[in-house]
C-alpha positions in Angstrom: 0.0 0.0 0.0 1.3 3.4 -1.0 2.0 6.2 1.6 -1.1 8.0 0.3 -3.2 5.1 1.6 -4.3 4.1 -2.0 -3.6 0.7 -3.3 -1.3 0.6 -6.3 -0.7 -2.1 -8.8 2.5 -2.7 -10.7 2.0 -4.2 -14.1 4.8 -6.6 -15.3 6.3 -6.4 -18.8 4.4 -9.6 -19.7 1.2 -7.9 -18.4 1.8 -4.8 -20.5 2.4 -7.0 -23.6 -0.8 -8.8 -22.9 -2.7 -5.6 -22.5 -1.3 -4.2 -25.7 -2.2 -7.3 -27.6 -5.7 -7.3 -26.2 -6.0 -3.6 -27.1 -4.9 -4.3 -30.6 -7.5 -7.1 -31.0 -10.2 -4.7 -29.8 -9.1 -2.1 -32.2 -9.2 -4.6 -35.1 -12.7 -5.6 -34.1 -14.0 -2.1 -34.6 -15.3 -1.1 -38.0 -13.5 1.7 -39.8 -16.2 4.2 -38.8 -16.2 3.0 -35.0 -12.5 3.4 -35.0 -12.5 6.9 -36.3 -15.3 7.8 -33.9 -13.2 6.5 -31.0 -10.2 8.4 -32.2 -12.0 11.7 -32.4 -13.6 11.1 -29.0 -10.3 10.4 -27.4 -8.8 13.4 -29.0 -11.4 15.6 -27.6 -10.9 14.1 -24.1 -7.2 14.7 -24.5 -8.2 18.5 -24.9 -9.9 18.3 -21.5 -13.5 18.1 -22.9 -16.5 16.0 -21.7 -17.4 13.7 -24.6 -20.5 11.7 -25.6 -21.0 9.4 -28.6 -24.2 8.7 -30.4 -26.5 11.1 -28.5 -29.9 11.7 -29.7 -30.3 15.5 -29.4 -33.4 17.6 -30.0 -32.8 20.7 -32.0 -35.2 23.6 -32.8 -34.9 24.9 -36.4 -36.2 28.4 -36.6 -38.4 29.5 -39.4 -36.8 30.5 -42.7 -38.7 32.3 -45.2 -41.9 30.4 -45.9 -40.7 27.3 -44.1 -42.1 27.1 -40.6 -39.9 26.2 -37.6 -39.7 22.6 -36.5 -38.0 20.3 -34.0 -35.5 17.8 -35.3 -33.8 14.8 -33.6 -30.2 14.7 -34.6 -27.5 12.1 -33.7 -24.0 13.4 -34.0 -21.2 10.8 -33.8 -19.3 12.8 -31.2 -20.6 15.7 -29.1 -18.5 17.5 -26.5 -18.4 20.5 -24.2 -15.6 22.1 -22.2 -15.2 21.0 -18.7 -16.5 24.2 -17.1 -19.3 25.4 -14.8 -19.8 28.6 -16.8 -22.4 28.2 -19.4 -20.9 30.9 -21.7 -17.7 29.0 -21.8 -19.1 25.5 -22.8 -18.2 25.7 -26.4 -20.3 22.7 -27.6 -18.8 20.9 -30.6 -20.3 18.4 -33.0 -18.1 16.0 -35.0 -19.6 14.0 -37.8 -17.4 11.1 -39.0 -17.5 9.9 -42.6 -15.5 7.0 -44.0 -17.5 6.5 -47.2 -17.7 9.0 -50.0 -21.2 8.0 -51.0 -22.4 8.4 -47.5 -20.7 11.8 -47.2 -22.3 13.1 -50.5 -25.7 11.9 -49.4 -25.2 13.5 -46.0 -24.3 16.9 -47.5 -27.6 17.1 -49.4 -29.4 17.0 -46.0 -29.4 20.8 -45.1 -31.8 20.3 -42.2 -29.5 17.8 -40.6 -26.5 20.2 -40.8 -28.6 23.0 -39.5 -29.5 20.9 -36.5 -25.8 20.2 -35.9 -25.1 23.8 -35.9 -28.0 24.5 -33.6 -26.7 22.2 -30.9 -23.0 22.8 -31.4 -21.1 26.0 -31.5 -18.9 24.3 -34.1 -19.6 21.6 -36.5 -16.7 19.4 -38.0 -16.7 16.7 -40.7 -14.0 14.2 -40.1 -13.1 12.3 -43.2 -11.6 8.9 -43.4 -9.4 7.7 -46.3 -10.0 5.5 -49.3 -8.2 2.2 -50.1 -5.4 4.3 -51.6 -5.0 6.3 -48.5 -6.4 9.5 -49.9 -9.3 11.4 -48.1 -12.7 10.6 -49.3 -13.3 14.2 -50.2 -11.7 17.6 -50.7 -12.2 20.4 -48.2 -13.9 22.5 -50.9 -16.7 20.0 -51.0 -17.8 20.6 -47.4 -20.0 23.6 -46.7 -18.1 26.7 -45.4 -20.0 26.7 -42.2 -18.3 23.4 -41.1 -14.7 22.6 -40.3 -12.8 19.7 -41.9 -10.4 17.2 -40.5 -8.8 14.1 -42.1 -6.9 11.2 -40.8 -3.2 11.2 -41.7 -1.1 8.2 -40.6 -3.6 7.6 -37.6 -3.5 11.3 -36.7 -6.1 13.9 -37.1 -5.1 16.9 -39.3 -7.2 20.0 -39.6 -7.8 21.1 -43.2 -10.1 24.0 -42.4 -11.2 25.3 -38.9 -14.8 25.4 -38.1 -16.3 28.9 -37.6 -17.4 29.5 -34.1 -21.1 30.5 -33.8 -22.1 33.0 -30.9 -22.4 31.3 -27.5 -26.0 31.4 -26.5 -25.8 28.4 -24.0 -27.1 24.9 -24.5 -30.8 24.5 -25.1 -32.7 23.0 -22.2 -33.5 19.9 -24.3 -29.8 19.2 -24.9 -29.2 19.7 -21.1 -31.8 17.1 -20.3 -30.3 14.6 -22.7 -26.8 15.2 -21.2 -28.1 14.7 -17.7 -29.5 11.3 -18.6 -26.4 10.1 -20.7 -23.1 8.8 -19.6 -20.0 10.5 -21.1 -17.0 8.6 -22.6 -14.9 7.3 -19.7 -11.4 8.7 -19.6 -8.0 7.3 -18.9 -5.7 8.3 -16.1 -3.8 11.6 -16.4 -0.6 9.9 -17.5 -2.5 8.7 -20.7 -1.0 5.2 -20.5 -4.1 3.6 -18.9 -1.9 1.9 -16.3 -1.1 2.8 -12.7 2.4 1.9 -11.3 3.5 2.1 -7.7 5.5 5.2 -6.9 4.2 7.3 -10.0 
């Protein structure tokens, strides 16, 4: 038992190797889309944000011209807010993950879906996977200007275009209620290794 009174566990080299092998098997089991969702979620966690995956969020789309306002249920792949108690500083962000060009092009035609993302998130990003040749499935010029664009480059996320920030009006009550009922992505320990070693 450590001096602090907390129990610590030392992982042997064989144990670390086993954990690494198991983690690799788990990663291989994920689909390409799920793996990229996980990568984005962990990246947002690394930035100190509170992160959720696959939330069903209710967004109010205000009237536009002759089109009346309406409620829309939207389900971003990754939704995150800053870890703060000040509502004005929450900076909600939506990340939509696309690994198929056909899926992306179909999604871009759905203006209401994108408007809902922008309504619940101060920023909206499209994160693009790569094709079999290792090239991004789309060019940044194909993504609407109101959204940011990221691509995966050698297992790292690279920003092609920063998402514009919308005015901070606080989270809608419906979103707060959803967050209150949902469980955020669980984080790793501060060292980022996922392992606790005695004396560290």
